C-alpha positions as CSV (number, residue, x, y, z in Angstrom):
1,M,-13.2,30.2,-28.0
2,A,-15.9,32.8,-27.5
3,I,-18.1,34.1,-24.6
4,E,-21.6,34.2,-25.1
5,K,-24.7,35.7,-22.9
6,I,-27.6,33.2,-23.1
7,A,-30.9,32.6,-21.2
8,I,-30.5,29.6,-18.6
9,E,-33.3,27.7,-20.4
10,Q,-31.1,27.4,-23.2
11,A,-27.8,26.5,-21.3
12,V,-28.1,23.0,-20.9
13,G,-24.8,21.3,-22.2
14,T,-23.0,24.8,-22.2
15,V,-19.8,25.3,-20.3
16,V,-19.8,28.0,-17.5
17,A,-17.4,30.9,-18.2
18,H,-16.7,32.0,-14.4
19,D,-17.4,30.8,-10.9
20,L,-21.1,31.4,-10.0
21,T,-21.3,32.5,-6.4
22,G,-24.3,31.6,-4.1
23,I,-25.0,33.4,-0.7
24,V,-26.8,31.8,2.3
25,K,-27.4,34.6,4.8
26,G,-25.5,33.9,8.0
27,K,-24.3,30.4,6.8
28,S,-22.2,30.5,3.7
29,K,-20.6,32.0,0.6
30,G,-18.8,30.5,-2.3
31,P,-19.0,29.0,-5.6
32,V,-22.3,26.8,-6.4
33,F,-20.7,26.2,-10.0
34,K,-17.1,26.7,-10.8
35,K,-15.8,27.9,-14.1
36,G,-15.9,25.1,-16.6
37,H,-18.9,23.2,-15.2
38,V,-21.1,21.7,-17.8
39,I,-24.7,23.1,-17.2
40,K,-27.3,19.7,-16.6
41,E,-31.2,20.0,-16.7
42,S,-31.0,19.6,-12.9
43,D,-28.8,22.7,-12.5
44,L,-31.6,25.0,-13.6
45,S,-33.5,25.2,-10.3
46,K,-30.2,26.1,-8.4
47,L,-29.3,28.9,-11.0
48,R,-32.8,30.4,-10.2
49,K,-32.1,30.3,-6.6
50,I,-29.0,32.3,-7.2
51,G,-30.7,35.0,-9.0
52,K,-29.4,33.7,-12.4
53,N,-31.8,34.0,-15.5
54,H,-28.7,34.6,-18.0
55,L,-25.3,32.9,-18.0
56,F,-21.9,33.9,-19.6
57,V,-21.0,30.6,-21.3
58,L,-18.1,29.2,-23.3
59,K,-18.7,28.6,-26.8
60,I,-16.4,25.6,-27.8
61,D,-15.5,25.3,-31.7
62,K,-15.5,21.8,-33.2
63,G,-11.8,21.9,-33.2
64,Q,-11.7,22.3,-29.5
65,M,-12.7,20.2,-26.5
66,H,-13.6,21.0,-22.8
67,E,-10.9,20.3,-20.3
68,D,-12.5,17.4,-18.6
69,E,-13.0,15.6,-22.1
70,A,-9.3,16.4,-22.8
71,A,-8.3,14.8,-19.4
72,I,-10.3,11.8,-20.1
73,K,-8.6,11.2,-23.6
74,M,-5.4,11.7,-22.1
75,A,-5.8,9.3,-19.3
76,R,-7.0,6.4,-21.6
77,A,-3.9,6.6,-23.9
78,A,-1.4,7.1,-20.8
79,A,-2.7,4.2,-18.4
80,G,-1.3,0.9,-19.0
81,P,-1.5,-2.5,-17.2
82,G,-2.0,-2.5,-13.6
83,I,-3.4,1.2,-13.5
84,F,-6.9,2.4,-13.0
85,Y,-7.9,6.3,-12.9
86,D,-11.0,8.5,-11.8
87,Q,-13.8,8.3,-14.3
88,T,-15.0,11.6,-13.5
89,P,-12.4,14.4,-13.9
90,S,-12.5,17.5,-11.5
91,E,-11.3,20.9,-13.6
92,G,-9.7,18.9,-16.0
93,K,-7.7,17.0,-13.7
94,I,-7.5,13.1,-13.1
95,N,-5.6,10.8,-10.9
96,F,-4.3,7.7,-11.5
97,Y,-4.0,4.5,-9.1
98,A,-2.3,1.2,-8.6
99,D,-4.5,-1.7,-9.4
100,M,-2.4,-4.2,-7.6
101,D,0.6,-4.5,-5.5
102,G,3.9,-4.2,-7.3
103,I,6.5,-1.9,-8.9
104,F,5.4,1.4,-10.5
105,E,6.9,2.1,-14.0
106,V,7.2,5.4,-15.9
107,N,8.1,5.7,-19.5
108,V,10.1,8.8,-18.5
109,E,11.0,9.8,-22.0
110,A,7.3,9.9,-23.1
111,L,6.4,11.7,-20.0
112,Q,8.9,14.7,-20.8
113,A,7.7,14.6,-24.2
114,L,4.0,15.0,-23.2
115,N,5.0,17.7,-20.5
116,M,7.0,19.7,-23.2
117,L,3.7,20.3,-25.2
118,G,2.9,22.9,-22.8
119,D,-1.0,23.1,-22.1
120,V,-1.0,19.5,-20.6
121,A,0.5,18.4,-17.5
122,M,1.3,15.1,-15.8
123,A,3.2,14.4,-12.5
124,T,4.2,10.9,-11.2
125,R,5.8,9.0,-8.6
126,H,9.4,8.0,-9.4
127,T,9.6,5.1,-11.9
128,H,10.4,1.7,-9.8
129,S,8.4,2.9,-6.9
130,V,7.1,0.2,-4.8
131,V,3.4,0.6,-4.6
132,K,0.2,-0.9,-3.0
133,K,-3.1,-1.8,-4.5
134,G,-5.3,1.5,-4.5
135,E,-2.1,4.1,-3.9
136,M,-2.1,7.0,-6.0
137,V,0.8,7.0,-8.5
138,A,0.1,10.1,-10.9
139,G,-2.1,12.9,-11.9
140,C,-2.7,14.8,-15.0
141,R,-4.7,17.6,-16.2
142,A,-5.4,19.8,-19.2
143,I,-4.2,23.3,-18.1
144,P,-6.6,25.7,-20.2
145,L,-10.2,25.3,-20.0
146,V,-10.4,24.6,-23.5
147,V,-7.8,22.9,-25.4
148,D,-7.5,22.5,-29.2
149,R,-8.2,18.9,-30.4
150,D,-5.2,18.7,-32.5
151,F,-3.0,19.4,-29.4
152,I,-4.6,16.6,-27.3
153,D,-4.3,14.2,-30.2
154,Q,-0.5,14.8,-29.9
155,A,-0.5,14.0,-26.4
156,V,-2.4,10.7,-27.1
157,S,-0.1,10.0,-29.9
158,I,2.9,10.2,-27.6
159,A,1.4,7.8,-25.0
160,Q,0.4,5.4,-27.8
161,E,3.6,5.2,-29.3
162,A,5.4,4.7,-26.1
163,G,2.8,1.8,-25.3
164,N,1.3,3.7,-22.3
165,I,3.2,5.9,-20.1
166,L,2.3,4.4,-16.7
167,K,1.9,0.7,-15.6
168,V,2.3,-1.3,-12.3
169,K,4.0,-4.9,-12.9
170,P,3.3,-7.5,-10.3
171,W,5.8,-9.4,-8.2
172,A,7.0,-12.3,-10.3
173,V,9.4,-13.9,-7.9
174,K,7.7,-16.0,-5.4
175,K,10.4,-18.5,-3.9
176,A,14.0,-17.4,-2.8
177,A,17.0,-18.8,-0.9
178,V,19.9,-17.5,1.1
179,V,23.4,-18.7,1.2
180,I,25.5,-17.2,3.9
181,T,29.2,-17.6,3.6
182,G,31.9,-17.0,6.1
183,Q,34.2,-19.3,8.1
184,E,33.6,-17.7,11.3
185,V,29.9,-17.8,10.8
186,Y,29.8,-21.4,9.8
187,E,32.2,-22.4,12.8
188,G,29.8,-20.7,15.1
189,R,32.4,-18.2,16.3
190,I,29.9,-15.2,15.5
191,K,26.2,-15.4,15.3
192,D,24.8,-15.0,11.5
193,A,23.3,-11.4,11.1
194,F,22.4,-11.6,7.3
195,G,19.7,-14.3,7.5
196,P,17.0,-12.3,9.6
197,I,17.6,-9.2,7.8
198,L,17.5,-10.8,4.1
199,S,14.4,-12.9,5.5
200,E,12.4,-9.7,6.6
201,K,13.2,-8.0,3.4
202,L,12.0,-10.8,1.1
203,S,8.9,-11.5,3.3
204,S,7.8,-8.1,3.2
205,F,7.3,-8.6,-0.6
206,G,5.3,-11.9,-0.2
207,V,8.4,-14.0,-1.2
208,T,9.1,-17.5,0.6
209,V,12.4,-18.2,1.8
210,L,13.0,-21.9,1.1
211,S,16.3,-22.1,2.8
212,T,19.0,-20.5,4.7
213,V,22.3,-22.1,4.3
214,I,25.6,-21.5,6.1
215,V,28.7,-22.6,4.3
216,P,32.4,-21.7,4.7
217,D,34.6,-19.9,2.6
218,Q,35.4,-22.8,0.4
219,Q,34.5,-22.1,-3.4
220,E,33.3,-25.4,-4.3
221,K,30.9,-25.7,-1.3
222,I,29.3,-22.3,-2.0
223,A,28.9,-23.3,-5.7
224,N,27.2,-26.6,-4.7
225,S,24.8,-24.7,-2.3
226,I,23.7,-22.3,-4.9
227,K,23.1,-25.2,-7.3
228,Y,21.2,-27.0,-4.4
229,C,18.9,-23.9,-3.6
230,I,18.1,-23.8,-7.4
231,E,17.2,-27.6,-7.3
232,M,15.0,-26.9,-4.3
233,G,12.8,-24.3,-6.7
234,A,14.3,-21.1,-5.7
235,E,13.6,-18.4,-8.2
236,L,16.3,-16.1,-6.5
237,V,19.6,-16.9,-4.7
238,I,21.2,-14.3,-2.6
239,T,24.6,-15.0,-1.3
240,T,26.2,-12.9,1.3
241,G,29.9,-11.9,2.1
242,G,33.1,-12.7,0.3
243,M,32.6,-10.1,-2.4
244,S,35.8,-8.2,-2.1
245,V,38.7,-8.4,-4.3
246,D,40.7,-10.2,-1.6
247,P,42.3,-13.4,-2.4
248,D,40.5,-15.2,0.3
249,D,37.2,-13.9,-0.8
250,V,35.7,-16.7,-3.2
251,T,32.1,-16.0,-3.4
252,R,32.2,-14.2,-6.7
253,A,34.1,-17.1,-8.4
254,A,31.8,-19.8,-6.6
255,I,29.0,-18.2,-8.3
256,V,30.5,-18.3,-11.6
257,D,31.5,-21.8,-10.9
258,A,27.7,-22.8,-10.2
259,G,27.1,-21.5,-13.9
260,A,26.1,-17.8,-13.7
261,E,26.3,-16.0,-17.0
262,D,25.7,-12.3,-17.8
263,V,27.5,-11.4,-14.6
264,V,27.7,-8.0,-13.6
265,Y,30.1,-7.1,-10.5
266,G,30.5,-3.8,-9.0
267,S,27.8,-1.0,-8.9
268,P,28.0,3.0,-8.7
269,V,26.1,2.7,-5.5
270,L,27.3,3.7,-2.0
271,P,26.6,1.5,0.0
272,G,26.9,-1.5,-2.1
273,S,29.7,-1.1,-4.6
274,M,30.8,-4.7,-4.5
275,F,27.5,-5.7,-5.4
276,L,27.0,-8.8,-7.9
277,V,24.0,-10.0,-10.2
278,G,24.0,-12.8,-12.8
279,Y,21.6,-15.6,-14.0
280,I,21.7,-19.3,-13.9
281,E,19.1,-20.5,-16.6
282,G,16.8,-17.9,-15.5
283,V,17.2,-17.9,-11.9
284,V,18.6,-14.6,-10.5
285,V,21.9,-14.8,-8.3
286,V,22.7,-11.8,-6.2
287,G,26.1,-11.5,-4.5
288,L,25.6,-9.2,-1.3
289,P,28.6,-7.4,-0.1
290,A,29.1,-6.9,3.9
291,C,27.5,-3.6,3.8
292,G,24.2,-5.3,3.7
293,M,24.6,-6.6,7.3
294,Y,25.8,-3.0,8.8
295,F,23.6,-0.6,6.8
296,K,19.7,-0.4,6.8
297,T,19.4,0.6,3.2
298,T,22.0,-0.4,0.4
299,V,21.9,-1.0,-3.2
300,L,20.0,-4.3,-2.6
301,D,16.8,-2.1,-1.6
302,I,17.1,-0.4,-5.0
303,V,17.5,-3.5,-6.9
304,L,15.3,-6.0,-5.2
305,P,12.0,-4.8,-6.3
306,R,12.9,-4.9,-9.8
307,I,14.3,-8.4,-9.6
308,L,11.1,-9.5,-7.8
309,A,9.0,-7.9,-10.6
310,G,10.9,-10.0,-13.3
311,E,13.1,-7.2,-14.7
312,R,16.4,-8.4,-16.1
313,I,19.2,-6.4,-14.6
314,G,22.4,-6.0,-16.6
315,R,25.3,-3.6,-16.9
316,K,23.3,-0.9,-18.2
317,E,20.6,-1.2,-15.4
318,I,23.3,-1.1,-12.9
319,A,25.6,1.7,-14.4
320,S,22.3,3.8,-14.4
321,L,22.0,3.7,-10.5
322,G,24.9,6.3,-10.2
323,H,22.6,9.1,-10.4
324,G,20.9,9.2,-7.3
325,G,22.9,6.2,-5.9
326,L,24.7,8.0,-2.7
327,C,22.9,7.3,0.6
328,L,23.2,10.3,2.8
329,G,23.5,8.3,5.9
330,C,20.7,10.1,7.6
331,K,20.5,9.4,11.4
332,S,16.8,8.5,10.7
333,C,16.4,6.5,7.8
334,R,13.1,7.3,5.8
335,F,13.9,5.3,2.6
336,P,12.1,5.2,0.2
337,I,11.0,8.8,1.0
338,C,14.4,9.9,0.2
339,P,16.7,10.7,-2.9
340,F,18.6,7.4,-2.7
341,G,18.0,5.3,-5.8
342,K,16.2,7.8,-7.5
343,G,18.0,8.7,-10.5
């Protein structure tokens, strides 16, 4: 890259090498054109008004590209389904946004590989963040004003080989049911607290709760209730209570009796270590321990968005929750704006 002094009449299409300051007496002083601005025909009159007959411009070789061109090229490669981005970069920077409500996902390994290159940078929200349409989810930029084309080609290759780096998955699960277990609740000796909590959580994602069933601590009745909910059309069944290892807690066994496969019991998340997830012919069945009634935020709040987006949760996905899986029990809960669930 070289810097050259030229007459402004020859400057159209060239890149300004430094900020050009303009002064309006008694009103303002500041850059009229910033370093890196590409001169247009319409800019010439402004240049003359600030006393510029000559400019120092960058001479960009064929093997190089301007920061804005580099940013656009990276953005095209990095943005996957459910993502849109600024069409006009500013000083080599582009922001990305969610194109729908859903769960934001990042290919973390590809993101790290891109940032290891050095002259490009991309910052994102945490993967598995819940996002609304129009919300900003990431930003990227070329750091130098002029970047080698080979270097940008490396960044693009990383994104393409990863099948994009950023995407938003829409909500796939639309109908759910809740099976509340507990002899004392069934007999009316205590009021059910789980139903209202779960209905609120599910409805916040646009999920319709088809049924809330209360059953006693009887294995067969719990299993039959789960089957009934699935027959009704539930794509997700959440069972509550009876998840400990005590002999009289039979919900785990009832879920298996109902036909659940690929069952994972236990999670490295506090609160929520006695959590269970399994599948009955594609329907997700969740076993939620009693902590879901006493704590505002639990393992369910981490896993539920991923389930609703259609992700299959197995042993590997559950095991990965240990990093960041400790709730700090803050007096004022600000989840998800906190470290909980952000491994």
